[in-house]
C-alpha positions in Angstrom: 135.8 38.8 162.6 133.2 39.3 159.9 129.8 40.8 160.9 128.4 41.0 157.4 126.1 38.7 155.5 126.8 37.1 152.2 124.3 37.6 149.3 123.1 34.0 149.7 122.4 34.5 153.4 120.6 37.7 152.6 118.5 35.8 150.1 117.5 33.2 152.7 116.6 36.0 155.1 114.5 37.8 152.5 112.7 34.6 151.5 111.8 33.7 155.1 110.7 37.3 155.7 108.3 36.9 152.7 107.2 33.5 154.0 106.5 35.0 157.4 104.2 37.6 155.8 102.4 34.9 153.9 101.9 32.9 157.1 100.8 36.0 159.0 98.0 36.5 156.4 96.9 32.9 156.7 94.3 31.6 159.1 96.0 30.5 162.4 95.3 26.8 161.8 97.1 27.1 158.4 100.3 28.8 159.5 102.3 25.7 160.3 101.4 24.3 156.9 102.6 27.6 155.2 105.9 27.4 157.1 106.3 23.8 156.1 105.5 24.5 152.4 108.1 27.3 152.4 110.8 25.0 153.8 111.1 26.7 157.2 111.0 23.3 159.1 114.1 21.8 157.5 116.6 24.6 156.8 119.6 23.1 158.6 118.9 19.5 157.7 121.3 18.0 155.2 120.3 18.2 151.6 120.4 14.4 151.1 117.9 14.2 153.9 115.4 16.7 152.5 116.6 20.0 154.0 118.6 22.9 152.7 121.9 22.1 154.5 122.2 25.6 156.0 124.6 26.3 158.8 123.1 27.4 162.1 124.1 31.0 161.9 122.2 31.3 158.6 119.3 29.3 160.1 119.1 31.9 162.9 119.1 34.7 160.4 116.2 32.9 158.5 114.2 32.7 161.7 114.9 36.4 162.4 113.3 37.1 159.0 110.3 35.0 159.9 109.8 36.8 163.2 110.0 40.2 161.5 106.7 39.6 159.6 104.9 36.7 161.4 103.4 38.0 164.6 102.2 34.6 165.8 105.0 33.8 168.3 103.3 30.6 169.3 103.5 28.9 166.0 107.1 30.0 165.7 107.8 28.5 169.1 106.2 25.2 167.9 108.3 25.3 164.7 111.4 25.9 166.8 110.6 23.0 169.1 110.2 20.7 166.0 113.4 21.9 164.3 115.8 22.8 167.1 114.5 20.5 169.8 114.0 17.3 167.8 115.2 17.4 164.2 118.6 18.8 165.0 119.0 16.3 167.8 118.1 13.5 165.5 120.7 14.8 163.0 123.3 14.8 165.8 122.7 11.5 167.7 120.3 9.5 165.6 121.4 6.4 163.7 121.6 6.6 159.9 118.5 4.4 159.8 116.6 6.8 162.1 117.8 9.8 160.2 116.6 8.3 156.9 113.3 7.3 158.4 112.4 10.6 160.0 114.4 13.6 158.8 113.0 13.9 155.2 109.5 13.9 156.6 110.4 16.4 159.3 112.2 18.7 156.8 109.1 18.8 154.6 106.7 19.2 157.4 104.9 15.9 156.6 105.8 15.0 160.2 105.9 17.6 162.9 107.8 16.7 166.0 107.8 18.1 169.6 109.4 17.6 173.0 107.5 15.8 175.8 109.6 16.1 178.9 108.0 18.3 181.6 105.9 16.6 184.3 104.0 17.8 187.3 107.0 17.0 189.6 109.7 17.5 187.0 109.8 20.9 185.3 113.2 22.5 185.4 114.6 19.4 187.0 114.1 16.9 184.1 116.2 14.4 186.0 113.3 13.8 188.3 110.8 12.5 185.6 108.6 9.7 186.7 107.3 8.5 183.3 108.4 4.9 182.8 110.1 3.3 179.8 109.8 -0.5 180.6 111.7 -2.8 178.3 109.8 -5.4 176.3 110.9 -8.0 173.9 109.9 -5.7 171.0 111.3 -2.5 172.5 109.8 -0.2 175.2 106.4 0.4 176.8 106.0 4.1 177.7 103.7 5.1 180.6 103.4 8.6 182.1 101.9 12.0 182.1 103.7 15.0 180.4 102.7 18.7 180.8 103.0 21.8 178.7 103.8 20.0 175.5 104.1 22.3 172.5 101.9 21.4 169.6 100.7 18.5 171.7 97.4 17.7 169.9 98.9 18.0 166.4 102.3 16.5 166.7 103.2 13.4 164.7 106.1 12.3 166.9 107.2 13.1 170.5 110.7 13.2 171.9 109.9 11.7 175.3 112.2 11.3 178.3 111.4 8.5 180.7 113.0 6.4 183.5 113.7 2.8 182.7 111.7 0.6 185.0 110.1 3.6 186.7 110.9 5.0 190.2 112.5 8.3 191.2 115.4 9.5 193.2 115.9 7.9 196.6 117.6 9.7 199.5 118.8 12.5 197.2 121.0 10.1 195.2 121.7 11.3 191.6 119.1 10.2 189.1 120.2 7.5 186.6 118.5 5.4 184.0 116.7 8.1 181.9 116.1 7.1 178.3 115.1 9.2 175.3 112.5 7.8 172.9 111.1 9.0 169.6 107.4 8.1 170.0 105.2 8.3 166.9 101.6 9.2 167.1 100.1 5.9 166.0 96.7 5.2 164.4 94.2 2.4 165.0 94.3 0.6 168.3 97.5 2.3 169.4 95.9 5.8 169.1 94.2 5.4 172.5 97.6 4.9 174.1 98.7 8.5 173.3 96.2 11.0 174.6 96.8 14.7 174.1 94.6 17.0 176.2 92.9 20.1 175.0 95.2 23.2 174.4 95.7 25.2 177.6 94.4 28.7 178.0 97.9 30.3 178.2 98.3 34.1 178.6 100.3 34.3 175.4 101.8 32.1 172.7 98.4 30.6 172.0 99.6 29.4 168.6 102.0 26.9 170.4 98.9 24.9 171.5 100.5 23.8 174.8 98.7 20.8 176.3 99.3 17.7 178.5 99.9 14.4 176.9 99.2 11.0 178.5 101.2 7.9 177.4 99.1 5.0 178.5 101.3 2.0 177.9 102.4 3.1 174.5 104.5 0.4 172.7 107.5 1.4 170.6 110.2 -0.6 169.0 114.0 -0.7 169.7 114.4 1.8 166.8 112.7 4.4 168.9 115.7 4.7 171.2 117.8 7.9 170.8 121.4 7.4 172.0 122.2 4.7 174.5 119.8 3.3 177.1 120.2 5.2 180.3 121.8 8.2 178.6 118.5 10.1 178.1 119.5 13.0 180.3 122.6 13.7 178.2 120.6 13.4 175.0 118.0 15.8 176.4 120.7 18.3 177.3 121.9 18.3 173.6 118.3 19.0 172.5 118.0 21.8 175.0 121.3 23.3 173.9 120.2 23.6 170.3 116.8 24.8 171.4 118.1 27.4 173.8 120.6 28.7 171.2 118.0 29.2 168.4 114.4 29.1 169.7 114.3 32.9 170.2 116.0 33.8 166.9 112.5 34.8 165.7 112.3 37.3 168.6 115.1 39.3 167.0 112.9 40.1 164.0 109.9 40.8 166.3 112.0 43.2 168.4 113.3 45.0 165.4 109.8 45.3 164.0 108.5 46.7 167.3 111.4 49.1 167.6 110.7 50.5 164.1 107.0 50.9 164.9 107.9 52.6 168.2 110.3 55.1 166.6 107.6 56.0 164.0 105.1 56.5 166.7 107.4 58.7 168.8 108.2 60.9 165.7 104.5 61.3 164.7 102.8 61.6 168.1 102.8 65.2 169.2 102.0 66.8 172.6 101.9 70.5 172.8 102.9 70.8 169.2 106.1 68.8 169.7 106.9 65.2 168.8 107.4 63.1 171.9 110.6 61.8 170.4 112.1 65.1 171.4 111.7 64.2 175.1 114.8 62.7 176.5 112.9 60.1 178.5 111.2 58.8 175.3 114.5 58.9 173.3 116.3 57.0 176.0 113.6 54.3 176.1 113.9 53.8 172.4 117.7 53.6 172.7 117.4 51.0 175.4 115.2 48.9 173.1 117.9 49.2 170.4 120.6 48.1 172.9 118.6 45.0 174.0 118.0 44.1 170.3 121.7 44.3 169.3 123.1 42.5 172.4 120.5 39.7 171.9 121.6 39.4 168.3 125.2 39.1 169.2 124.5 36.4 171.8 122.3 34.3 169.5 124.6 34.4 166.6 127.6 33.7 168.9 125.8 30.6 170.2 124.9 29.5 166.7 128.4 30.0 165.6 129.8 28.0 168.5 127.5 25.0 167.6 128.5 25.3 163.9 132.2 25.0 165.1 131.4 21.7 166.9 131.7 23.3 170.4 129.3 22.1 173.1 127.9 25.6 173.3 125.9 25.0 176.5 126.9 28.3 178.2 126.6 30.3 175.0 123.1 28.9 174.4 122.1 29.6 177.9 123.3 33.2 177.7 121.6 33.7 174.4 118.2 32.4 175.6 118.4 34.1 179.0 119.3 37.5 177.8 117.0 37.5 174.8 114.0 36.4 176.8 114.6 39.1 179.5 115.2 41.7 176.8 112.0 40.8 174.9 110.0 41.4 178.0 111.6 44.7 178.9 111.3 46.0 175.4 107.7 44.9 175.1 106.9 46.8 178.3 108.7 49.8 177.1 106.8 49.7 173.8 103.5 49.6 175.6 104.5 52.4 178.0 105.4 54.7 175.1 101.7 54.6 173.9 100.3 55.4 177.3 96.7 54.5 177.7 96.3 53.5 174.1 99.0 50.9 174.5 97.0 49.2 177.2 94.1 48.5 174.9 94.0 45.0 173.5 93.3 46.4 170.0 96.9 47.9 170.0 98.3 44.3 170.1 100.8 45.4 172.7 99.4 43.6 175.8 99.5 40.4 173.8 103.1 41.1 172.8 104.0 41.4 176.5 102.2 38.1 177.2 104.0 36.4 174.4 107.4 37.7 175.5 106.8 36.6 179.1 106.6 33.0 177.9 110.2 33.2 176.7 111.5 33.3 180.2 109.8 29.9 181.0 110.0 27.5 178.0 113.3 25.7 177.2 114.6 26.5 180.7 113.7 29.4 183.0 116.0 32.3 183.4 117.1 30.9 186.8 117.9 27.5 185.3 120.0 29.2 182.6 121.8 31.4 185.2 122.7 28.1 186.9 124.1 26.7 183.7 126.3 29.8 183.2 127.4 29.8 186.8 128.6 26.2 186.5 130.5 27.1 183.3 132.2 29.7 185.4 133.1 27.1 188.0 130.9 28.3 190.8 
């Protein structure tokens, strides 16, 4: 088993690290454009479709590089939803025509995609969605309200999951008839049929621009269908597997950066003429931050490797997302506590880092949902 990186992989990491620094220096509204211009939105997309054709392990390493220098976790979450939640799904289940129509634009950032699945009564249980996808002669008419959509007001296309003909589960029977549609943000008259709300005042990850989206009888053609009619739940699970495996790869870079800053602080901060790093309680806290970083790394790269090998990777992806999300919160809190009162000041940036990390335990499946995925894989 090789735990090293090739020179070409290192070059990708270094390039993305520099790109992250450029985006970090840009105005918040310009950061997605900087990422797109630097190629971060199409890394694993095939070269003949406008991407760089990277494997997923190298893509994860690239996003680790971005997270090391770009502190805006929200925009990185939005970039991940676009690339891992939609573009990779399209590369996996889309028809050749769909791939040619969408992937070059997604890879270049000319078209930014996002996932619109969560509803008021269907959060973790996507099978309970009530949005309707009614068949028409020309394709489908989509009607429904989605919540907590990443990049909602700026997305160019939405991956929407809806129920054909409407209706929910009756008498606890298994849900059937979900359909996945790729819904473009239209102009002209059709613009009024897709209504994003204002970005929500989230505690963290503000750059993700979470907001509701209303689909008011939005008309799409037959070419909007991803996969088979009625197979939307299976299609969505593929999207979530990619997203869960890779969406927090940027957190590895952020956790390493935070650890380095915490170690420097502990060495330089003195009490009674002695660096606080000499205190065992402080040293152990730093060691635990290192442990969480390295175990998260192993799980994310293991999940990416499994998907590269053509494995389903659902359990590996769930473990990676679950552990990394929990580790990010624990380490962010440890980082804050090391600073004492100074760490609690907003100007330190550490309370915001805690808020950002907390979001990782919610999006792309809560920790409880991911634990259920792992338990089913174990046969319990």
